[in-house]
LUMMARMAR-806852 format. One record per atom (N, C-alpha, C): residue number from 0; residue in three letters; chain; y, z, x. Coordinates in nm, 3 decimals, always signed. Atoms other than C-alpha are relative to their C-alpha. Layout:
<sites>
SITE  nr rest kette      py      pz      px
SITE NUM  ala     A       Y       Z       X
...
</sites>
This chain:
<sites>
SITE  nr rest kette      py      pz      px
SITE   0  met     A  -0.082  -0.027  +0.114
SITE   0  met     A  -0.055  +0.023  -0.022
SITE   0  met     A  +0.177  -0.019  +0.134
SITE   1  ser     A  -0.120  +0.033  -0.063
SITE   1  ser     A  +0.331  -0.102  +0.125
SITE   1  ser     A  +0.147  +0.101  -0.033
SITE   2  pro     A  -0.137  -0.068  +0.014
SITE   2  pro     A  +0.633  +0.161  +0.173
SITE   2  pro     A  +0.107  -0.062  -0.113
SITE   3  glu     A  -0.086  +0.022  +0.039
SITE   3  glu     A  +0.879  +0.092  -0.080
SITE   3  glu     A  +0.152  +0.087  +0.033
SITE   4  phe     A  -0.146  -0.057  -0.096
SITE   4  phe     A  +1.295  +0.132  +0.018
SITE   4  phe     A  +0.053  -0.026  -0.128
SITE   5  ala     A  -0.133  -0.011  +0.090
SITE   5  ala     A  +1.577  +0.155  -0.226
SITE   5  ala     A  +0.106  -0.119  +0.054
SITE   6  ile     A  -0.029  +0.044  -0.049
SITE   6  ile     A  +1.802  -0.102  -0.208
SITE   6  ile     A  +0.128  +0.057  +0.040
SITE   7  gly     A  -0.067  -0.080  -0.038
SITE   7  gly     A  +2.107  -0.023  +0.001
SITE   7  gly     A  -0.032  +0.106  +0.117
SITE   8  ser     A  +0.043  -0.092  -0.079
SITE   8  ser     A  +1.908  +0.230  +0.222
SITE   8  ser     A  -0.026  -0.049  +0.118
SITE   9  lys     A  +0.022  +0.034  -0.173
SITE   9  lys     A  +1.933  +0.226  +0.596
SITE   9  lys     A  -0.136  +0.005  +0.018
SITE  10  val     A  +0.145  +0.001  -0.106
SITE  10  val     A  +1.614  +0.129  +0.807
SITE  10  val     A  +0.022  -0.021  +0.099
SITE  11  thr     A  +0.054  +0.027  -0.134
SITE  11  thr     A  +1.515  +0.096  +1.142
SITE  11  thr     A  -0.121  -0.078  +0.025
SITE  12  val     A  +0.123  +0.065  -0.067
SITE  12  val     A  +1.309  -0.153  +1.307
SITE  12  val     A  -0.145  +0.127  +0.104
SITE  13  ile     A  +0.118  -0.010  -0.015
SITE  13  ile     A  +0.951  -0.024  +1.397
SITE  13  ile     A  -0.111  +0.006  +0.111
SITE  14  ala     A  +0.067  +0.115  -0.052
SITE  14  ala     A  +0.784  -0.298  +1.547
SITE  14  ala     A  +0.072  -0.170  +0.030
SITE  15  leu     A  -0.061  +0.096  +0.013
SITE  15  leu     A  +0.858  -0.631  +1.619
SITE  15  leu     A  -0.083  -0.101  -0.032
SITE  16  pro     A  +0.143  +0.075  +0.054
SITE  16  pro     A  +0.675  -0.913  +1.441
SITE  16  pro     A  +0.011  -0.138  +0.098
SITE  17  pro     A  -0.014  +0.061  -0.069
SITE  17  pro     A  +0.578  -1.245  +1.619
SITE  17  pro     A  +0.090  -0.108  -0.007
SITE  18  tyr     A  -0.116  +0.085  +0.051
SITE  18  tyr     A  +0.899  -1.437  +1.473
SITE  18  tyr     A  +0.033  +0.075  -0.122
SITE  19  val     A  -0.115  -0.059  +0.168
SITE  19  val     A  +1.165  -1.349  +1.205
SITE  19  val     A  +0.037  -0.121  -0.051
SITE  20  lys     A  +0.005  +0.086  +0.125
SITE  20  lys     A  +1.234  -1.535  +0.927
SITE  20  lys     A  +0.202  -0.006  -0.066
SITE  21  thr     A  -0.132  -0.051  +0.060
SITE  21  thr     A  +1.619  -1.577  +0.834
SITE  21  thr     A  -0.021  +0.001  -0.163
SITE  22  ala     A  -0.017  +0.041  +0.154
SITE  22  ala     A  +1.735  -1.507  +0.460
SITE  22  ala     A  +0.072  -0.105  -0.052
SITE  23  asp     A  -0.083  +0.076  +0.078
SITE  23  asp     A  +1.924  -1.794  +0.440
SITE  23  asp     A  -0.045  -0.098  -0.085
SITE  24  pro     A  +0.040  +0.113  +0.100
SITE  24  pro     A  +1.929  -2.058  +0.142
SITE  24  pro     A  -0.136  -0.109  +0.052
SITE  25  met     A  +0.057  +0.079  -0.125
SITE  25  met     A  +1.745  -2.274  +0.434
SITE  25  met     A  -0.074  +0.072  +0.084
SITE  26  pro     A  +0.038  -0.081  -0.079
SITE  26  pro     A  +1.524  -2.018  +0.585
SITE  26  pro     A  -0.056  -0.034  +0.155
SITE  27  met     A  +0.037  +0.098  -0.149
SITE  27  met     A  +1.432  -2.083  +0.983
SITE  27  met     A  -0.068  +0.118  +0.045
SITE  28  leu     A  +0.046  -0.111  -0.086
SITE  28  leu     A  +1.224  -1.910  +1.199
SITE  28  leu     A  +0.024  +0.035  +0.169
SITE  29  arg     A  -0.048  -0.030  -0.123
SITE  29  arg     A  +1.400  -1.723  +1.487
SITE  29  arg     A  -0.147  +0.080  +0.056
SITE  30  pro     A  +0.050  -0.065  -0.107
SITE  30  pro     A  +1.210  -1.552  +1.808
SITE  30  pro     A  +0.043  +0.162  -0.013
SITE  31  pro     A  -0.013  -0.090  +0.071
SITE  31  pro     A  +1.186  -1.225  +1.749
SITE  31  pro     A  +0.062  +0.100  +0.070
SITE  32  asp     A  -0.083  -0.052  -0.095
SITE  32  asp     A  +1.455  -1.139  +2.042
SITE  32  asp     A  +0.125  +0.027  -0.050
SITE  33  val     A  -0.148  -0.043  +0.043
SITE  33  val     A  +1.726  -1.154  +1.774
SITE  33  val     A  +0.021  +0.097  -0.096
SITE  34  ile     A  -0.036  -0.139  +0.051
SITE  34  ile     A  +1.662  -0.802  +1.642
SITE  34  ile     A  -0.076  +0.079  +0.126
SITE  35  ser     A  +0.046  -0.021  -0.092
SITE  35  ser     A  +1.532  -0.541  +1.885
SITE  35  ser     A  -0.082  +0.148  -0.071
SITE  36  ile     A  +0.097  -0.080  +0.053
SITE  36  ile     A  +1.322  -0.208  +1.804
SITE  36  ile     A  +0.123  +0.099  -0.003
SITE  37  gly     A  -0.089  -0.104  -0.009
SITE  37  gly     A  +1.538  +0.068  +1.754
SITE  37  gly     A  +0.125  -0.041  -0.130
SITE  38  glu     A  -0.131  +0.067  +0.089
SITE  38  glu     A  +1.817  -0.163  +1.529
SITE  38  glu     A  +0.013  +0.037  -0.108
SITE  39  glu     A  -0.049  -0.076  +0.139
SITE  39  glu     A  +1.951  -0.026  +1.236
SITE  39  glu     A  +0.049  -0.118  -0.096
SITE  40  gly     A  -0.072  +0.077  +0.086
SITE  40  gly     A  +2.019  -0.229  +0.925
SITE  40  gly     A  -0.024  +0.016  -0.130
SITE  41  val     A  -0.001  +0.010  +0.147
SITE  41  val     A  +2.060  -0.239  +0.529
SITE  41  val     A  -0.099  -0.076  -0.082
SITE  42  ile     A  +0.061  +0.052  +0.088
SITE  42  ile     A  +1.822  -0.311  +0.270
SITE  42  ile     A  +0.058  -0.097  -0.083
SITE  43  ile     A  -0.099  +0.082  +0.026
SITE  43  ile     A  +1.991  -0.620  +0.084
SITE  43  ile     A  -0.129  -0.044  -0.106
SITE  44  asp     A  +0.067  +0.036  +0.090
SITE  44  asp     A  +1.677  -0.719  -0.131
SITE  44  asp     A  -0.155  +0.033  +0.014
SITE  45  arg     A  +0.126  -0.032  -0.031
SITE  45  arg     A  +1.330  -0.712  -0.205
SITE  45  arg     A  -0.069  -0.109  -0.012
SITE  46  arg     A  +0.017  +0.124  +0.036
SITE  46  arg     A  +1.124  -1.027  -0.184
SITE  46  arg     A  -0.162  -0.034  -0.034
SITE  47  pro     A  +0.175  -0.010  +0.013
SITE  47  pro     A  +0.713  -1.088  -0.302
SITE  47  pro     A  -0.075  +0.019  +0.153
SITE  48  gly     A  +0.077  +0.010  -0.098
SITE  48  gly     A  +0.480  -0.987  -0.068
SITE  48  gly     A  +0.041  +0.115  +0.129
SITE  49  gly     A  -0.016  -0.149  -0.077
SITE  49  gly     A  +0.619  -0.662  +0.071
SITE  49  gly     A  +0.103  -0.066  +0.093
SITE  50  tyr     A  -0.118  +0.050  -0.053
SITE  50  tyr     A  +0.903  -0.867  +0.218
SITE  50  tyr     A  +0.153  +0.042  -0.037
SITE  51  trp     A  -0.143  -0.004  +0.062
SITE  51  trp     A  +1.263  -0.745  +0.214
SITE  51  trp     A  +0.103  -0.050  +0.125
SITE  52  val     A  -0.113  +0.078  -0.085
SITE  52  val     A  +1.568  -0.896  +0.327
SITE  52  val     A  +0.064  +0.115  +0.029
SITE  53  ile     A  -0.023  -0.127  -0.034
SITE  53  ile     A  +1.738  -0.677  +0.556
SITE  53  ile     A  +0.141  -0.089  +0.081
SITE  54  arg     A  -0.131  +0.034  -0.086
SITE  54  arg     A  +2.115  -0.698  +0.696
SITE  54  arg     A  +0.046  +0.091  +0.118
SITE  55  phe     A  -0.023  -0.074  -0.148
SITE  55  phe     A  +2.181  -0.639  +1.077
SITE  55  phe     A  +0.126  -0.091  +0.040
SITE  56  thr     A  -0.111  +0.085  -0.043
SITE  56  thr     A  +2.436  -0.733  +1.301
SITE  56  thr     A  +0.008  -0.133  +0.035
SITE  57  lys     A  +0.023  +0.151  +0.014
SITE  57  lys     A  +2.339  -1.097  +1.381
SITE  57  lys     A  -0.080  -0.084  -0.094
SITE  58  gly     A  +0.007  +0.024  +0.095
SITE  58  gly     A  +2.256  -1.149  +1.062
SITE  58  gly     A  -0.081  +0.049  -0.110
SITE  59  lys     A  +0.061  -0.052  +0.112
SITE  59  lys     A  +2.039  -1.122  +0.752
SITE  59  lys     A  -0.157  -0.033  +0.027
SITE  60  phe     A  +0.124  -0.010  -0.028
SITE  60  phe     A  +1.643  -1.105  +0.802
SITE  60  phe     A  -0.106  +0.023  -0.118
SITE  61  leu     A  +0.156  -0.054  +0.040
SITE  61  leu     A  +1.290  -1.113  +0.640
SITE  61  leu     A  -0.087  +0.079  +0.050
SITE  62  leu     A  +0.049  -0.049  -0.074
SITE  62  leu     A  +1.108  -0.850  +0.771
SITE  62  leu     A  -0.115  +0.089  -0.135
SITE  63  asp     A  +0.088  -0.071  +0.068
SITE  63  asp     A  +0.751  -0.703  +0.652
SITE  63  asp     A  -0.014  +0.133  +0.035
SITE  64  ser     A  -0.031  -0.095  +0.050
SITE  64  ser     A  +0.747  -0.402  +0.521
SITE  64  ser     A  -0.071  +0.106  +0.121
SITE  65  gln     A  +0.063  -0.017  -0.131
SITE  65  gln     A  +0.520  -0.272  +0.841
SITE  65  gln     A  +0.089  +0.012  +0.116
SITE  66  tyr     A  -0.076  +0.058  -0.099
SITE  66  tyr     A  +0.809  -0.357  +1.050
SITE  66  tyr     A  +0.118  +0.096  +0.013
SITE  67  ile     A  -0.144  -0.035  +0.039
SITE  67  ile     A  +1.064  -0.120  +0.932
SITE  67  ile     A  -0.067  +0.123  -0.081
SITE  68  gln     A  -0.038  -0.160  +0.041
SITE  68  gln     A  +1.123  +0.264  +0.835
SITE  68  gln     A  +0.074  +0.033  -0.035
SITE  69  ser     A  -0.120  -0.034  +0.030
SITE  69  ser     A  +1.345  +0.444  +0.640
SITE  69  ser     A  +0.061  +0.084  +0.110
SITE  70  ile     A  -0.094  -0.156  -0.069
SITE  70  ile     A  +1.627  +0.662  +0.808
SITE  70  ile     A  +0.084  +0.046  -0.081
SITE  71  asp     A  -0.116  -0.077  +0.156
SITE  71  asp     A  +1.831  +0.767  +0.496
SITE  71  asp     A  -0.099  +0.163  -0.006
SITE  72  pro     A  +0.019  -0.104  -0.005
SITE  72  pro     A  +1.801  +1.137  +0.517
SITE  72  pro     A  -0.092  +0.042  -0.178
SITE  73  glu     A  +0.046  -0.014  +0.144
SITE  73  glu     A  +1.696  +1.150  +0.097
SITE  73  glu     A  -0.124  -0.015  +0.008
SITE  74  ser     A  +0.143  +0.125  -0.050
SITE  74  ser     A  +1.417  +0.943  +0.179
SITE  74  ser     A  -0.113  +0.111  +0.061
SITE  75  asn     A  +0.118  -0.089  -0.111
SITE  75  asn     A  +1.249  +1.239  +0.402
SITE  75  asn     A  +0.003  +0.126  -0.046
SITE  76  leu     A  -0.028  -0.190  +0.029
SITE  76  leu     A  +1.181  +1.555  +0.265
SITE  76  leu     A  -0.134  +0.079  +0.056
SITE  77  pro     A  +0.060  -0.117  -0.059
SITE  77  pro     A  +1.073  +1.849  +0.439
SITE  77  pro     A  -0.190  +0.021  -0.024
SITE  78  gly     A  +0.109  -0.028  +0.003
SITE  78  gly     A  +0.705  +1.864  +0.522
SITE  78  gly     A  -0.075  -0.129  -0.028
SITE  79  gly     A  +0.074  +0.117  +0.069
SITE  79  gly     A  +0.632  +1.513  +0.402
SITE  79  gly     A  -0.043  +0.023  -0.183
SITE  80  glu     A  +0.071  -0.016  +0.118
SITE  80  glu     A  +0.522  +1.671  +0.101
SITE  80  glu     A  +0.116  -0.089  -0.132
SITE  81  ser     A  -0.125  +0.053  +0.079
SITE  81  ser     A  +0.703  +1.508  -0.256
SITE  81  ser     A  +0.033  +0.136  -0.063
SITE  82  gln     A  -0.013  -0.099  +0.105
SITE  82  gln     A  +0.835  +1.706  -0.514
SITE  82  gln     A  -0.034  -0.010  -0.118
SITE  83  glu     A  +0.102  +0.072  +0.146
SITE  83  glu     A  +0.652  +1.745  -0.870
SITE  83  glu     A  +0.078  +0.151  -0.069
</sites>
């Protein structure tokens, strides 16, 4: 199961894919070094297949949820437990 992120939440890159795809109307493949591990971005949109549109300083890219992690404090509960 892929993690869910809220639109507008901040994420960080935890691993680089073999390539990245731009989120332009006519997408293009780019080498993975256009972003770096630890770079922060903002979730803009969700796409089918677990892909997220993320705005970074160098543009908007599509990344699979396995390559990103949330850094918003409200999404991280102490002890990793959910509130009930």
